[in-house]
N, C-alpha and C positions, 0 to 999 in steps of 0.2 A: 721231828714229826713222828707221831705214833700211828701205826696202821691198825685197823680193826677189820675183821671179817664181817660182812653184812649179808644176811639172807633177805632176798627180795621175792615176795610171793605175788603172783598174778591172780587176781580175783575177778569175778564178772563185773564188779563196779569200780575197779582200779587196782592199785598196787599197794602193798604193805611191806615195809622193810624194818628189820630189827637186827641189832648187832649181836655177835657171839662173844662170850667171855666177859660180859659186863653184868653185874648183878643189879637188879632194879628194873623198873618198867620203863623202857624206852622204845619207841616205835615211830616210824615216819609213814606217811601215806601220801598218795598223789594219783592223779589221773594217768601218769606215765611212769615208767621205770625210773627215768632220770629225776622226776619230781619227788618220788618216794625216797630215792637215795639222797637227794639234797636235803629233804626234810629230816631224815634220821641223822644225817651228818651234823646238821644244825643242833638237833636234840642232844647228841653226844657232846658236842662242844659246850652247850649250855650246862649240862650236868657236870662236866669236868671243871668248868669255870666256877660253878656254884658249890660243889661238894668236894672237889679234888679227887684224884684217882684213888687215894687211900681209902676214902669213905665209900667208894663205889664197889669195893670188893673185886677188883680186877684180877682175874685168874691168870695163870701162866699163859703166855702167848699160844694161840691156836695156830699150828703150823699149816694144817690143811682142813678143809671142810668138804664133806661129801653129802650129796642128796641121793637117797635110795628109796626104792619102793618095795613093799612086801605085800603079797597077796594073802589075805586071810579068808578062809572059807566061811561063808555065812552059815549060821546055825539055824 
């Protein structure tokens, strides 16, 4: 079983999830964190089954992922 790092974003109208380290457009969405994660997991599986990992441009494994904020002074 291959593991992927997933970013899940909370928006006013729900959640959006996308995997790190995979080339191409893949995203999942849902009303809950769990629903968005399940949706993107299904999308990853579909893409791997359809195109194979070789055609998806899988990068080397991501060991850790960090979320940071940076304040930018408005001009």
